[in-house]
N, C-alpha and C positions, 0 to 999 in steps of 0.2 A: 504494499499500499504506500502511495505516496504521502510525504509529509504533508499535514493540513495546514495551509497558509492563512485561511480566512475563516471566520466563523460560519460563513454561508456554507462554505465546503464541508464543515464539520457536520453541520446540522443536515445537509443533504445526505452524507454517507450514513449518518444515524438513522435518518428515515429509511433509506434503502435497506439497512440491516433489520429495523423493525418489521418492514414489508416482508423480507426474506423469511424472517422468523414466523410471522404470522402465516405465511404461505406454507411453510414446513407443517405447522400446527394443523391447518385445515386439511392438508393433504393426509396426515396421519388420522385425522377424525373420519375423513371420507372412507379410507381404506378399512377402518374398523367399524364402520356402521353396521347395524344388523340388516339382514336380507329382508325382503318384503313379507316373506311368509311369516318371519319371526315377529314382525310389527303386527301382523294380522292376528298371530297367536296371542300377543300382548294386548289386543283390543286398541292398538293406537291407530291403525289403519282399517278400513272396512274391506271386506272381501267382496269384491265386485268385479264384474266383466264390462261395466260401462266405461265410456270414455271419460277422462278427467274432467272434461267441460260439461258433462252430464250428471257427475257424481253429486253435485250440491242439489240439484233437482230431484236426484233419485232419493237422497236422504230426506228432503223436504216431503216428498210424497209418502215416504215410509212413516214418518211422524204424523202426517195427517191421517193415514189409515189407522195408526195406533189410537190417535184421538178419537176418531169416529167410532171404533170398537169399544173403546172405554166408554164413551157416551152412550152407546147402545146398551151396554151392560149396566150402566148406572141407571138408565131408564127402565129396565126391566127388573131392578131389585125391588124387594117388597117394602111396603110403606110401614110406618110405626104402628099403625092400627093392626096390621096383619101380623107384625112381630109380637105385639101384645096377645093377640088371639092364639099364637102358636106357643106361648109361653118362652119366647126368645128374649123379649124385652121385660125385664122384671119392673112391676109396679105393685102397690098395695092391693090387697084383695078387693076392697070395697070400690077402689077406683077402677080395677080391672071389671068388676061387674058392670060399672056405669059405662066403661068403654065399650064393652062387648054388647051391652044393651039390656042386660038383666036388670038393671036399675036405671031408671030414666034420669035425666039431668035435673028435672025438678025435684025429685027426691033428694038427690045429692046436693041441691041448693038449700033445701030445706034443712038437711043435716048440718050444712054449714052455718045457717042461721042459729039452730039450737046451739051450736058450739060457740057461737058469739055471744048468745045470752048467758049462758051458765057454765061454759067449759073452761078449761085452763088455757093459758096464753098459748102454750105450745101446741095443744090440740087445736086451737083456732088457726094458728100459722100452717099447720099440716093440712087442714081442710081448705084453707085459702090456697095453699100452693097446689093441692091436689085439683081444686077446681080450676086454677089457671092452666095447669098441665093438661087437663082434659080439654079445656077450650082450644089451647094451642094445637093439641093433637087433632082435634075435630077440624079446625081451620086448615091445617097442613094436609089433611087427607080428605078434603071435601069431596072428591070425586072418586077416591081410591076404593073405599069400602062402603056399602050401604049400610048406614048407621041407624036406619029404621025410623 
């Protein structure tokens, strides 16, 4: 190497050395990178035969299909009233009777009024919560189950 006479030559030589070092580093990395099949196995790349320009659209279509399938399954799931009737959703027995229809809402409301007049505070709260729960169930399942 010739002696460096000016600071500009020094910086130029330093820059070219850094570039050569970076180039060597990148060449080593490229040689040691995993094969495509390994990247597919590690779920980094998708296994597809589509051209790269179409892969983004293919992924978007796949997600749209999954979303449609999920929405269809959600639409077919049973409502809360059906879950109560099949003993899947736990509720208090008197509330369950009212929900299923063995006790009409007027009787339930009458019980709540009796509790307000002479029952304990906790019992009043329970009946108030039960009535609110029943009303919210009936509102959310307005067309799901014939409530009579």
